[in-house]
Biopython code that builds the backbone (N, CA, C, O; Angstrom):
import numpy as np
from Bio.PDB.StructureBuilder import StructureBuilder

atoms = [
    (1, "MET", "N", (3.815, -15.620, 9.261)),
    (1, "MET", "CA", (3.549, -14.351, 8.485)),
    (1, "MET", "C", (4.470, -13.182, 8.863)),
    (1, "MET", "O", (4.828, -13.007, 10.028)),
    (2, "ALA", "N", (4.828, -12.422, 7.892)),
    (2, "ALA", "CA", (5.513, -11.209, 8.271)),
    (2, "ALA", "C", (4.879, -10.009, 7.783)),
    (2, "ALA", "O", (4.016, -10.010, 6.905)),
    (3, "TRP", "N", (5.339, -8.951, 8.389)),
    (3, "TRP", "CA", (4.653, -7.550, 7.972)),
    (3, "TRP", "C", (5.555, -6.840, 7.006)),
    (3, "TRP", "O", (6.783, -6.833, 7.083)),
    (4, "PHE", "N", (4.794, -6.212, 6.041)),
    (4, "PHE", "CA", (5.483, -5.394, 4.983)),
    (4, "PHE", "C", (4.921, -4.058, 4.811)),
    (4, "PHE", "O", (3.763, -3.838, 5.166)),
    (5, "ILE", "N", (5.658, -3.144, 4.290)),
    (5, "ILE", "CA", (5.184, -1.640, 4.101)),
    (5, "ILE", "C", (5.442, -1.401, 2.793)),
    (5, "ILE", "O", (6.592, -1.651, 2.433)),
    (6, "LYS", "N", (4.547, -0.910, 1.840)),
    (6, "LYS", "CA", (4.645, -0.430, 0.614)),
    (6, "LYS", "C", (4.472, 1.123, 0.624)),
    (6, "LYS", "O", (3.387, 1.571, 0.995)),
    (7, "THR", "N", (5.495, 1.998, 0.229)),
    (7, "THR", "CA", (5.224, 3.342, 0.109)),
    (7, "THR", "C", (5.374, 3.635, -1.353)),
    (7, "THR", "O", (6.102, 3.005, -2.120)),
    (8, "GLU", "N", (4.576, 4.702, -1.675)),
    (8, "GLU", "CA", (4.479, 5.164, -3.006)),
    (8, "GLU", "C", (4.391, 6.674, -3.175)),
    (8, "GLU", "O", (3.797, 7.346, -2.332)),
    (9, "SER", "N", (4.933, 7.196, -4.182)),
    (9, "SER", "CA", (4.778, 8.508, -4.585)),
    (9, "SER", "C", (4.134, 8.738, -5.975)),
    (9, "SER", "O", (4.508, 8.029, -6.909)),
    (10, "PHE", "N", (3.295, 9.581, -6.145)),
    (10, "PHE", "CA", (2.651, 9.863, -7.398)),
    (10, "PHE", "C", (3.852, 10.361, -8.305)),
    (10, "PHE", "O", (4.735, 11.131, -7.927)),
    (11, "CYS", "N", (3.735, 9.778, -9.601)),
    (11, "CYS", "CA", (4.772, 10.374, -10.643)),
    (11, "CYS", "C", (4.040, 10.876, -11.890)),
    (11, "CYS", "O", (4.623, 11.130, -12.944)),
    (12, "GLN", "N", (2.730, 11.001, -11.698)),
    (12, "GLN", "CA", (1.771, 11.505, -12.768)),
    (12, "GLN", "C", (0.808, 12.562, -12.128)),
    (12, "GLN", "O", (0.608, 12.575, -10.913)),
    (13, "PRO", "N", (0.306, 13.317, -12.865)),
    (13, "PRO", "CA", (-0.665, 14.474, -12.358)),
    (13, "PRO", "C", (-1.915, 13.675, -11.680)),
    (13, "PRO", "O", (-2.389, 12.607, -12.068)),
    (14, "ARG", "N", (-2.277, 14.367, -10.705)),
    (14, "ARG", "CA", (-3.422, 13.786, -9.766)),
    (14, "ARG", "C", (-4.653, 13.317, -10.732)),
    (14, "ARG", "O", (-5.261, 12.259, -10.572)),
    (15, "ALA", "N", (-4.902, 14.189, -11.671)),
    (15, "ALA", "CA", (-6.082, 13.862, -12.666)),
    (15, "ALA", "C", (-5.890, 12.485, -13.197)),
    (15, "ALA", "O", (-6.862, 11.729, -13.175)),
    (16, "LEU", "N", (-4.729, 12.061, -13.681)),
    (16, "LEU", "CA", (-4.448, 10.799, -14.197)),
    (16, "LEU", "C", (-4.299, 9.649, -13.129)),
    (16, "LEU", "O", (-4.444, 8.482, -13.492)),
    (17, "VAL", "N", (-4.009, 9.961, -11.810)),
    (17, "VAL", "CA", (-3.913, 9.025, -10.903)),
    (17, "VAL", "C", (-5.293, 8.585, -10.356)),
    (17, "VAL", "O", (-5.520, 7.422, -10.023)),
    (18, "THR", "N", (-6.175, 9.559, -10.287)),
    (18, "THR", "CA", (-7.470, 9.355, -9.604)),
    (18, "THR", "C", (-8.255, 8.089, -10.000)),
    (18, "THR", "O", (-8.747, 7.426, -9.087)),
    (19, "PRO", "N", (-8.423, 7.677, -11.334)),
    (19, "PRO", "CA", (-9.002, 6.486, -11.557)),
    (19, "PRO", "C", (-8.398, 5.242, -11.090)),
    (19, "PRO", "O", (-9.015, 4.213, -10.816)),
    (20, "HIS", "N", (-7.068, 5.436, -11.019)),
    (20, "HIS", "CA", (-6.343, 4.085, -10.612)),
    (20, "HIS", "C", (-6.367, 4.022, -9.113)),
    (20, "HIS", "O", (-6.220, 2.948, -8.532)),
    (21, "LEU", "N", (-6.564, 5.232, -8.434)),
    (21, "LEU", "CA", (-6.625, 5.236, -6.864)),
    (21, "LEU", "C", (-7.954, 4.581, -6.498)),
    (21, "LEU", "O", (-8.014, 3.787, -5.559)),
    (22, "ARG", "N", (-9.138, 4.941, -7.311)),
    (22, "ARG", "CA", (-10.310, 4.320, -7.032)),
    (22, "ARG", "C", (-10.351, 2.786, -7.225)),
    (22, "ARG", "O", (-11.071, 2.060, -6.539)),
    (23, "GLU", "N", (-9.490, 2.317, -8.257)),
    (23, "GLU", "CA", (-9.330, 0.755, -8.467)),
    (23, "GLU", "C", (-8.465, 0.281, -7.284)),
    (23, "GLU", "O", (-8.663, -0.861, -6.869)),
    (24, "HIS", "N", (-7.538, 1.037, -6.709)),
    (24, "HIS", "CA", (-6.700, 0.683, -5.654)),
    (24, "HIS", "C", (-7.562, 0.410, -4.450)),
    (24, "HIS", "O", (-7.447, -0.620, -3.785)),
    (25, "LEU", "N", (-8.442, 1.377, -4.188)),
    (25, "LEU", "CA", (-9.314, 1.257, -2.948)),
    (25, "LEU", "C", (-10.199, -0.008, -3.138)),
    (25, "LEU", "O", (-10.343, -0.756, -2.171)),
    (26, "ALA", "N", (-10.766, -0.279, -4.254)),
    (26, "ALA", "CA", (-11.677, -1.341, -4.300)),
    (26, "ALA", "C", (-10.743, -2.670, -4.235)),
    (26, "ALA", "O", (-11.178, -3.675, -3.672)),
    (27, "TRP", "N", (-9.494, -2.655, -4.803)),
    (27, "TRP", "CA", (-8.583, -3.844, -4.452)),
    (27, "TRP", "C", (-8.320, -4.123, -3.094)),
    (27, "TRP", "O", (-8.379, -5.277, -2.669)),
    (28, "VAL", "N", (-8.023, -3.118, -2.348)),
    (28, "VAL", "CA", (-7.735, -3.335, -0.907)),
    (28, "VAL", "C", (-9.046, -3.823, -0.161)),
    (28, "VAL", "O", (-9.004, -4.638, 0.761)),
    (29, "LYS", "N", (-10.179, -3.269, -0.627)),
    (29, "LYS", "CA", (-11.457, -3.599, 0.054)),
    (29, "LYS", "C", (-11.630, -5.168, -0.236)),
    (29, "LYS", "O", (-12.026, -5.944, 0.633)),
    (30, "GLU", "N", (-11.314, -5.539, -1.466)),
    (30, "GLU", "CA", (-11.382, -7.030, -1.832)),
    (30, "GLU", "C", (-10.432, -7.806, -1.033)),
    (30, "GLU", "O", (-10.797, -8.905, -0.616)),
    (31, "LEU", "N", (-9.181, -7.343, -0.748)),
    (31, "LEU", "CA", (-8.235, -8.094, -0.008)),
    (31, "LEU", "C", (-8.808, -8.258, 1.451)),
    (31, "LEU", "O", (-8.778, -9.354, 2.012)),
    (32, "ARG", "N", (-9.306, -7.184, 2.018)),
    (32, "ARG", "CA", (-9.854, -7.277, 3.369)),
    (32, "ARG", "C", (-11.058, -8.214, 3.402)),
    (32, "ARG", "O", (-11.174, -8.889, 4.425)),
    (33, "GLN", "N", (-11.916, -8.353, 2.500)),
    (33, "GLN", "CA", (-13.070, -9.221, 2.381)),
    (33, "GLN", "C", (-12.617, -10.610, 2.439)),
    (33, "GLN", "O", (-13.306, -11.470, 2.986)),
    (34, "ARG", "N", (-11.455, -10.874, 1.883)),
    (34, "ARG", "CA", (-10.879, -12.214, 1.788)),
    (34, "ARG", "C", (-10.214, -12.713, 2.977)),
    (34, "ARG", "O", (-9.808, -13.867, 3.112)),
    (35, "GLY", "N", (-10.104, -11.567, 4.026)),
    (35, "GLY", "CA", (-9.524, -11.903, 5.301)),
    (35, "GLY", "C", (-8.047, -11.559, 5.415)),
    (35, "GLY", "O", (-7.398, -11.913, 6.399)),
    (36, "GLU", "N", (-7.527, -10.888, 4.434)),
    (36, "GLU", "CA", (-6.138, -10.416, 4.525)),
    (36, "GLU", "C", (-6.016, -9.341, 5.463)),
    (36, "GLU", "O", (-6.954, -8.561, 5.627)),
    (37, "LEU", "N", (-4.778, -9.218, 6.186)),
    (37, "LEU", "CA", (-4.518, -8.207, 7.090)),
    (37, "LEU", "C", (-3.887, -7.059, 6.342)),
    (37, "LEU", "O", (-2.725, -7.192, 5.956)),
    (38, "VAL", "N", (-4.559, -5.925, 6.099)),
    (38, "VAL", "CA", (-4.029, -4.896, 5.236)),
    (38, "VAL", "C", (-4.579, -3.623, 5.593)),
    (38, "VAL", "O", (-5.773, -3.528, 5.879)),
    (39, "SER", "N", (-3.780, -2.601, 5.599)),
    (39, "SER", "CA", (-4.285, -1.159, 5.809)),
    (39, "SER", "C", (-3.604, -0.265, 4.716)),
    (39, "SER", "O", (-2.412, -0.385, 4.434)),
    (40, "SER", "N", (-4.354, 0.543, 4.184)),
    (40, "SER", "CA", (-3.802, 1.427, 3.139)),
    (40, "SER", "C", (-4.423, 2.812, 3.383)),
    (40, "SER", "O", (-5.598, 2.952, 3.721)),
    (41, "GLY", "N", (-3.504, 3.895, 3.178)),
    (41, "GLY", "CA", (-4.003, 5.273, 3.214)),
    (41, "GLY", "C", (-2.911, 6.242, 2.588)),
    (41, "GLY", "O", (-1.875, 5.899, 2.019)),
    (42, "TYR", "N", (-3.383, 7.554, 2.826)),
    (42, "TYR", "CA", (-2.699, 8.591, 2.157)),
    (42, "TYR", "C", (-1.626, 9.147, 3.091)),
    (42, "TYR", "O", (-1.746, 9.156, 4.316)),
    (43, "LEU", "N", (-0.579, 9.605, 2.429)),
    (43, "LEU", "CA", (0.372, 10.403, 3.197)),
    (43, "LEU", "C", (0.057, 11.776, 3.051)),
    (43, "LEU", "O", (-0.291, 12.190, 1.945)),
    (44, "VAL", "N", (0.134, 12.537, 4.029)),
    (44, "VAL", "CA", (-0.210, 13.859, 4.115)),
    (44, "VAL", "C", (0.834, 14.920, 4.485)),
    (44, "VAL", "O", (1.815, 14.545, 5.126)),
    (45, "ASP", "N", (0.710, 16.284, 4.121)),
    (45, "ASP", "CA", (1.578, 17.239, 4.478)),
    (45, "ASP", "C", (1.420, 17.791, 5.820)),
    (45, "ASP", "O", (0.592, 17.302, 6.588)),
    (46, "ALA", "N", (2.150, 18.770, 6.151)),
    (46, "ALA", "CA", (1.941, 19.429, 7.470)),
    (46, "ALA", "C", (0.603, 20.005, 7.729)),
    (46, "ALA", "O", (0.223, 20.123, 8.894)),
    (47, "ARG", "N", (-0.121, 20.362, 6.765)),
    (47, "ARG", "CA", (-1.460, 20.973, 6.823)),
    (47, "ARG", "C", (-2.567, 19.830, 6.794)),
    (47, "ARG", "O", (-3.755, 20.085, 6.995)),
    (48, "GLY", "N", (-2.083, 18.531, 6.525)),
    (48, "GLY", "CA", (-3.060, 17.527, 6.748)),
    (48, "GLY", "C", (-3.571, 17.253, 5.323)),
    (48, "GLY", "O", (-4.513, 16.473, 5.185)),
    (49, "GLN", "N", (-3.020, 17.835, 4.273)),
    (49, "GLN", "CA", (-3.429, 17.659, 2.896)),
    (49, "GLN", "C", (-2.658, 16.470, 2.230)),
    (49, "GLN", "O", (-1.458, 16.285, 2.438)),
    (50, "PRO", "N", (-3.437, 15.658, 1.398)),
    (50, "PRO", "CA", (-2.784, 14.644, 0.757)),
    (50, "PRO", "C", (-1.532, 15.020, 0.086)),
    (50, "PRO", "O", (-1.563, 15.990, -0.671)),
    (51, "GLY", "N", (-0.386, 14.350, 0.273)),
    (51, "GLY", "CA", (0.818, 14.978, -0.335)),
    (51, "GLY", "C", (1.455, 14.166, -1.573)),
    (51, "GLY", "O", (2.654, 14.204, -1.849)),
    (52, "GLY", "N", (0.554, 13.479, -2.230)),
    (52, "GLY", "CA", (1.032, 12.867, -3.336)),
    (52, "GLY", "C", (1.604, 11.532, -3.230)),
    (52, "GLY", "O", (2.471, 11.163, -4.021)),
    (53, "GLY", "N", (1.154, 10.775, -2.276)),
    (53, "GLY", "CA", (1.637, 9.414, -2.059)),
    (53, "GLY", "C", (0.767, 8.575, -1.071)),
    (53, "GLY", "O", (-0.277, 9.003, -0.578)),
    (54, "GLY", "N", (1.282, 7.365, -0.834)),
    (54, "GLY", "CA", (0.405, 6.597, 0.144)),
    (54, "GLY", "C", (1.377, 5.579, 0.771)),
    (54, "GLY", "O", (2.575, 5.481, 0.506)),
    (55, "LEU", "N", (0.703, 4.869, 1.608)),
    (55, "LEU", "CA", (1.406, 3.773, 2.465)),
    (55, "LEU", "C", (0.458, 2.545, 2.588)),
    (55, "LEU", "O", (-0.745, 2.709, 2.791)),
    (56, "MET", "N", (0.974, 1.410, 2.473)),
    (56, "MET", "CA", (0.116, 0.202, 2.712)),
    (56, "MET", "C", (0.944, -0.598, 3.601)),
    (56, "MET", "O", (2.151, -0.736, 3.403)),
    (57, "ILE", "N", (0.274, -1.171, 4.657)),
    (57, "ILE", "CA", (0.899, -2.075, 5.652)),
    (57, "ILE", "C", (0.022, -3.409, 5.573)),
    (57, "ILE", "O", (-1.205, -3.390, 5.668)),
    (58, "PHE", "N", (0.779, -4.569, 5.389)),
    (58, "PHE", "CA", (0.048, -5.740, 5.180)),
    (58, "PHE", "C", (0.997, -7.003, 5.672)),
    (58, "PHE", "O", (2.185, -6.870, 5.966)),
    (59, "GLN", "N", (0.361, -8.093, 5.706)),
    (59, "GLN", "CA", (1.129, -9.434, 5.975)),
    (59, "GLN", "C", (1.235, -10.197, 4.678)),
    (59, "GLN", "O", (0.377, -10.166, 3.796)),
    (60, "ALA", "N", (2.413, -10.917, 4.634)),
    (60, "ALA", "CA", (2.554, -11.924, 3.614)),
    (60, "ALA", "C", (3.526, -12.923, 4.179)),
    (60, "ALA", "O", (4.219, -12.647, 5.158)),
    (61, "GLU", "N", (3.579, -14.112, 3.548)),
    (61, "GLU", "CA", (4.388, -15.192, 3.870)),
    (61, "GLU", "C", (5.964, -14.800, 3.926)),
    (61, "GLU", "O", (6.697, -15.129, 4.859)),
    (62, "ASP", "N", (6.360, -14.085, 2.849)),
    (62, "ASP", "CA", (7.740, -13.699, 2.683)),
    (62, "ASP", "C", (7.759, -12.646, 1.743)),
    (62, "ASP", "O", (6.725, -12.246, 1.209)),
    (63, "HIS", "N", (9.031, -12.107, 1.476)),
    (63, "HIS", "CA", (9.186, -10.917, 0.696)),
    (63, "HIS", "C", (8.616, -11.206, -0.860)),
    (63, "HIS", "O", (7.928, -10.384, -1.466)),
    (64, "ALA", "N", (9.002, -12.462, -1.385)),
    (64, "ALA", "CA", (8.411, -12.776, -2.717)),
    (64, "ALA", "C", (6.979, -12.720, -2.779)),
    (64, "ALA", "O", (6.414, -12.285, -3.783)),
    (65, "ALA", "N", (6.310, -13.163, -1.700)),
    (65, "ALA", "CA", (4.822, -13.179, -1.757)),
    (65, "ALA", "C", (4.338, -11.745, -1.616)),
    (65, "ALA", "O", (3.359, -11.324, -2.232)),
    (66, "ALA", "N", (5.079, -11.000, -0.760)),
    (66, "ALA", "CA", (4.622, -9.598, -0.669)),
    (66, "ALA", "C", (4.847, -8.796, -1.921)),
    (66, "ALA", "O", (4.045, -7.906, -2.206)),
    (67, "GLU", "N", (5.835, -9.040, -2.649)),
    (67, "GLU", "CA", (6.150, -8.253, -3.872)),
    (67, "GLU", "C", (5.171, -8.791, -5.039)),
    (67, "GLU", "O", (4.863, -8.069, -5.987)),
    (68, "ALA", "N", (4.709, -10.112, -4.895)),
    (68, "ALA", "CA", (3.692, -10.591, -5.887)),
    (68, "ALA", "C", (2.339, -9.931, -5.624)),
    (68, "ALA", "O", (1.563, -9.667, -6.541)),
    (69, "LEU", "N", (2.107, -9.697, -4.450)),
    (69, "LEU", "CA", (0.795, -9.008, -4.046)),
    (69, "LEU", "C", (0.863, -7.582, -4.582)),
    (69, "LEU", "O", (0.018, -7.137, -5.359)),
    (70, "VAL", "N", (1.872, -6.908, -4.148)),
    (70, "VAL", "CA", (1.932, -5.420, -4.568)),
    (70, "VAL", "C", (1.969, -5.207, -6.035)),
    (70, "VAL", "O", (1.491, -4.176, -6.508)),
    (71, "LEU", "N", (2.534, -6.164, -6.823)),
    (71, "LEU", "CA", (2.537, -6.101, -8.264)),
    (71, "LEU", "C", (1.199, -6.204, -8.845)),
    (71, "LEU", "O", (1.021, -5.836, -10.006)),
    (72, "GLN", "N", (0.178, -6.703, -8.089)),
    (72, "GLN", "CA", (-1.289, -6.663, -8.521)),
    (72, "GLN", "C", (-2.036, -5.304, -8.185)),
    (72, "GLN", "O", (-3.142, -5.039, -8.655)),
    (73, "ASP", "N", (-1.380, -4.518, -7.383)),
    (73, "ASP", "CA", (-2.005, -3.177, -7.021)),
    (73, "ASP", "C", (-2.318, -2.278, -8.269)),
    (73, "ASP", "O", (-1.347, -1.976, -8.963)),
    (74, "PRO", "N", (-3.533, -1.820, -8.633)),
    (74, "PRO", "CA", (-3.848, -1.035, -9.692)),
    (74, "PRO", "C", (-2.822, 0.245, -9.763)),
    (74, "PRO", "O", (-2.381, 0.618, -10.850)),
    (75, "MET", "N", (-2.506, 0.830, -8.650)),
    (75, "MET", "CA", (-1.590, 1.921, -8.677)),
    (75, "MET", "C", (-0.201, 1.612, -9.392)),
    (75, "MET", "O", (0.347, 2.357, -10.205)),
    (76, "ILE", "N", (0.236, 0.476, -8.979)),
    (76, "ILE", "CA", (1.544, 0.105, -9.555)),
    (76, "ILE", "C", (1.364, -0.462, -10.937)),
    (76, "ILE", "O", (2.164, -0.140, -11.816)),
    (77, "ARG", "N", (0.413, -1.246, -11.180)),
    (77, "ARG", "CA", (0.194, -1.617, -12.655)),
    (77, "ARG", "C", (0.034, -0.546, -13.628)),
    (77, "ARG", "O", (0.474, -0.632, -14.775)),
    (78, "SER", "N", (-0.675, 0.592, -13.114)),
    (78, "SER", "CA", (-0.863, 1.680, -14.077)),
    (78, "SER", "C", (0.475, 2.554, -14.310)),
    (78, "SER", "O", (0.534, 3.334, -15.261)),
    (79, "GLY", "N", (1.451, 2.406, -13.485)),
    (79, "GLY", "CA", (2.677, 3.146, -13.646)),
    (79, "GLY", "C", (2.519, 4.509, -13.122)),
    (79, "GLY", "O", (3.400, 5.314, -13.424)),
    (80, "CYS", "N", (1.588, 4.885, -12.420)),
    (80, "CYS", "CA", (1.409, 6.272, -12.046)),
    (80, "CYS", "C", (2.061, 6.545, -10.791)),
    (80, "CYS", "O", (2.003, 7.687, -10.336)),
    (81, "VAL", "N", (2.743, 5.532, -10.110)),
    (81, "VAL", "CA", (3.543, 5.839, -8.945)),
    (81, "VAL", "C", (4.944, 5.111, -8.840)),
    (81, "VAL", "O", (5.110, 3.997, -9.338)),
    (82, "SER", "N", (5.823, 5.707, -8.249)),
    (82, "SER", "CA", (7.091, 5.037, -7.883)),
    (82, "SER", "C", (6.887, 4.514, -6.487)),
    (82, "SER", "O", (6.225, 5.115, -5.641)),
    (83, "TRP", "N", (7.532, 3.284, -6.279)),
    (83, "TRP", "CA", (7.194, 2.546, -5.037)),
    (83, "TRP", "C", (8.381, 1.818, -4.461)),
    (83, "TRP", "O", (9.333, 1.467, -5.158)),
    (84, "GLN", "N", (8.294, 1.611, -3.205)),
    (84, "GLN", "CA", (9.256, 0.787, -2.566)),
    (84, "GLN", "C", (8.504, -0.244, -1.608)),
    (84, "GLN", "O", (7.440, 0.049, -1.063)),
    (85, "LEU", "N", (9.084, -1.360, -1.460)),
    (85, "LEU", "CA", (8.532, -2.381, -0.656)),
    (85, "LEU", "C", (9.610, -2.785, 0.351)),
    (85, "LEU", "O", (10.712, -3.138, -0.071)),
    (86, "GLN", "N", (9.352, -2.753, 1.643)),
    (86, "GLN", "CA", (10.257, -3.194, 2.756)),
    (86, "GLN", "C", (9.505, -4.129, 3.730)),
    (86, "GLN", "O", (8.293, -4.010, 3.908)),
    (87, "GLY", "N", (10.220, -5.019, 4.326)),
    (87, "GLY", "CA", (9.703, -5.815, 5.420)),
    (87, "GLY", "C", (9.752, -4.888, 6.688)),
    (87, "GLY", "O", (10.509, -3.924, 6.801)),
    (88, "TRP", "N", (8.866, -5.299, 7.602)),
    (88, "TRP", "CA", (8.756, -4.385, 8.790)),
    (88, "TRP", "C", (8.713, -5.391, 9.924)),
    (88, "TRP", "O", (8.006, -6.395, 9.851)),
    (89, "ILE", "N", (9.438, -5.129, 10.923)),
    (89, "ILE", "CA", (9.456, -5.849, 12.192)),
    (89, "ILE", "C", (8.952, -5.039, 13.342)),
    (89, "ILE", "O", (9.760, -4.311, 13.919)),
    (90, "PRO", "N", (7.550, -5.087, 13.793)),
    (90, "PRO", "CA", (7.169, -4.349, 14.779)),
    (90, "PRO", "C", (7.812, -4.786, 16.122)),
    (90, "PRO", "O", (7.947, -5.963, 16.458)),
    (91, "ALA", "N", (8.176, -3.762, 16.819)),
    (91, "ALA", "CA", (8.882, -4.005, 18.061)),
    (91, "ALA", "C", (8.118, -3.493, 19.300)),
    (91, "ALA", "O", (8.328, -4.005, 20.400)),
    (92, "VAL", "N", (7.276, -2.537, 19.142)),
    (92, "VAL", "CA", (6.443, -2.018, 20.322)),
    (92, "VAL", "C", (5.166, -1.488, 19.684)),
    (92, "VAL", "O", (5.144, -0.797, 18.666)),
    (93, "GLY", "N", (4.049, -1.903, 20.422)),
    (93, "GLY", "CA", (2.773, -1.548, 19.925)),
    (93, "GLY", "C", (1.678, -2.721, 19.882)),
    (93, "GLY", "O", (1.757, -3.771, 20.519)),
    (94, "ASP", "N", (0.740, -2.385, 19.096)),
    (94, "ASP", "CA", (-0.447, -3.468, 19.004)),
    (94, "ASP", "C", (-0.305, -4.370, 17.888)),
    (94, "ASP", "O", (-1.050, -5.350, 17.850)),
    (95, "MET", "N", (0.605, -4.170, 16.908)),
    (95, "MET", "CA", (0.886, -5.159, 15.852)),
    (95, "MET", "C", (2.044, -5.973, 16.282)),
    (95, "MET", "O", (3.047, -5.479, 16.797)),
    (96, "HIS", "N", (1.876, -7.247, 16.054)),
    (96, "HIS", "CA", (3.052, -8.195, 16.336)),
    (96, "HIS", "C", (3.051, -9.269, 15.333)),
    (96, "HIS", "O", (2.071, -9.490, 14.621)),
    (97, "VAL", "N", (4.210, -9.975, 15.272)),
    (97, "VAL", "CA", (4.464, -11.078, 14.381)),
    (97, "VAL", "C", (3.819, -12.290, 15.147)),
    (97, "VAL", "O", (4.154, -12.560, 16.300)),
    (98, "ALA", "N", (2.910, -12.980, 14.473)),
    (98, "ALA", "CA", (2.287, -14.118, 15.126)),
    (98, "ALA", "C", (3.118, -15.355, 14.986)),
    (98, "ALA", "O", (2.737, -16.415, 15.482)),
]
sb = StructureBuilder()
sb.init_structure("model")
sb.init_model(0)
sb.init_chain("A")
sb.init_seg("    ")
for serial, (resi, resn, name, xyz) in enumerate(atoms, 1):
    if name == "N":
        sb.init_residue(resn, " ", resi, " ")
    sb.init_atom(name, np.array(xyz, "f"), 0.0, 1.0, " ", f" {name:<3s}", serial, name[0])
structure = sb.get_structure()
């Protein structure tokens, strides 16, 4: 398994994003209940306020599997975010490649 990072930025007004954000949170909760290693959260500005985007770190077999998973994300399916997917190789810290 490899690690991946999905970053996203809102490209719609917050009011239009909020319903899809709720769906996203439920989707991530479901992934975790299935035993997937995934963490998702908000990007914040210097004052600690949500800055219009998010980050998700997760494991997948390969880039194709990671992209297939990300394309299921309600935030992406709704078209309310622009996003980028990258592989991540942890070098120091508590997360490692098994």
